[in-house]
N, C-alpha and C positions, 0 to 999 in steps of 0.2 A: 230797545230790547237789551237784555243782559247777554253775556257771552254764551251761556248755554242755550238761550232762546235763539240767538243768531245762528248757532251751529245747527240746531234742529230745523230752523227756517230754511237754511240752504240745502238740507238733506231732503226736504219734502219735494215731491214731484211737481207740485203746483208752483212752488217758489224757487225752483232750482236755477231759473234764469235771472232771478233778482240779484241785485248788487247791494251789499251792505257796506257802510262806511262808519268809521269811528267818530263819535260825537266829541267835538272839542268846544268846551264852554269858556268863553272869555267875557269877563265882566268889565265893561268899559264905562258904564255909567257911574257917576260919583253921587252917592246918596248922602244928602245932608245929614249931619249928626243929629239935628233935631228930629228928622223923620225916623232915624234909627231908634230913637228913644220912645217914639209913639207906639202905643199898643195896637195890635191888629184891629181892634174894635173901636178905634178912635179916628175921628175925621182928621185928615191931614191938613185941611185948610183952617178949620176953626179950633182944632185940638179939643173937640168935644166928643163925648161918647156917642156912638151911633144909637139912635132911638127910633128911626123911621126907615121905611124901604120904599124907594121910588120904582113902581112897576114899569113905567115908561123907559127909564134908564137901566132897569134891572140891576140896581146897586143900592147899598146901604148909605143913608145920609143922616146928618144930625139935624137938630131943630133949627139951626141957623141956615143950613143949606136950603130948606124948604121955603124960607122967606126970600131967598135971593134967586137961585137958578131953577127951583123945582116947584114954585108956587102954582103953576098952571098944569102940573102933572098929577097923575093919580098916585097918591102916597098913602101908606097905612103904617100902623105901629110895627116895629121890628118883631115884636113877639108873635103877631099874627102870621107874618111871613115865615118866621122861624118855625112855628108850629105846623104851618102848611107844608113847608119843605121837609120837615121831620116826618110828617105823615106820608109824603110822597116817597121818602127814602124807606120808611117802614113798609109801604106797599111794594116798593121795588125789592126789598129784602124778602118779603113774603112770596113775591113772584119767583125770585131766585130759588128760594127753598122749595117751592112747589115744582119748579123745573128740575131741581136736583132729585126730588122724590120721584118725579116722572121718569127721569133718566135711570134712576136705580130700578124702578119697576120694569122699564124696558129691558134693562140688562138682565134682570131676573127672568123675564119672559124669554129673552134670547137664549139665556143659559138653559132654561127648561126645554126650549125648542131644540137646542143643540144636543142636549142629553137624549131627548126623544129620537132625534135623527140618528144618533149613534146606536141607540137601542134598536131602532127599526133596521138599521144596516146589519147589526149583529144577528137579528132575528131572520132577516132575509138570507144571510149567509148560511145560517144553520138550516133553514128550510131547503136551500139549494143543495147543501151537502146531504141532507136526509133524503130528498127526492132522487138525487144522483145515486146514493147508495141503494135505495129501493129499486131504482131502474136497473142498476147493475145486477142486483139479486134476481129481478124478474127475468132479465135477459139471460142470465146464467141458467135459471131454471128451465126456460124455454129451450136453450141450447142442449141442456142435459136430457130433456124429454125427447127432442129430435134425435139426439145421439142414441138414446135407448131404443127408440123406434127403429132407427137404421141398423143398430147392432142386432136387434131381434130379427129383422128381415134377413140380415146376413147369416145369422145362426140358422134360420129356417132354410135358406138357400143352401147353406153348407150341409145341413142334414139331408136335404133332397139330393144334393150332388153325391154325398157319401153313400146314400142308399143306392143311387144309380150306379156308382162305381162298384159297390158290393155286388149288385145284381149282375153287372157285366162280368165281374171276376168269377162269380158263380157260373155264369153261362160259359165263360172260357174254360173253367175247370171241368164243367160237364163235357164240353167238346173234346177237351184233352183226354178225359177218361174214355170217352167213346172211341176216339182215335187209337188210344193205347190198347183198348180191348180188341178193336178191329185189327190192329197191327199184330197182336199176339195170335189171334185166330188165323190171320193170313199166313203168318210164319209157320204155324202148326200145320196148316193145310199144305203148305209148300213142302214141308219136311216129310209128311206122311203120304202124300198123293203121288200116283204114277202119272204117266203122260196123259192117258185118257181122262182120268179124273180131274187133272189140273185144267184141261180144256173145258170141262163141264163147269168147274168152279169159276173160271174166267168168264164163261158165258153167263153164269148166274149173276156175277157182280156187274157185268156190262149192262144187263137188263135193269138192274137196280139203279 
């Protein structure tokens, strides 16, 4: 791994217990100068260009190798194996591309689902706010109606009580007038009557 990958590797929860070490490469093998001069597609033993592929050994060989160490193995021309592996790599590339396309599609679907989720959440919030507002309005209307009914009842009770108070005041006023009239009459009798007449008047009031 590179330094950045190693840093991310240690931060991940799955790999946080892992230990990374620095790679130190030391080349101790002495490569012959002749080998250094050989091309990668040249046999190191016979210094001949590879032209065959040994399937049993899974390696490229030259035409001299097949007569010595590979004559009982299954070999074929290098071009066939190269084409076959090129086709495999192309298939792998196609598979990778298909997987990348699939991942992109899944990401789009996930993004669409996420947007729909947010949209539904916003819609639910608005519905809750709307229902709450309507419920408040309904409750307020009901409370206003109940208040109006009770206020009307109180007004009717107040009117009845006021009427009763007025009737009682009228009755008291009538009694007062009657008593005042009786008082004046009595005072007048007392002033004008002699002893015998006063006794007759007292007898009259006593009977009444």
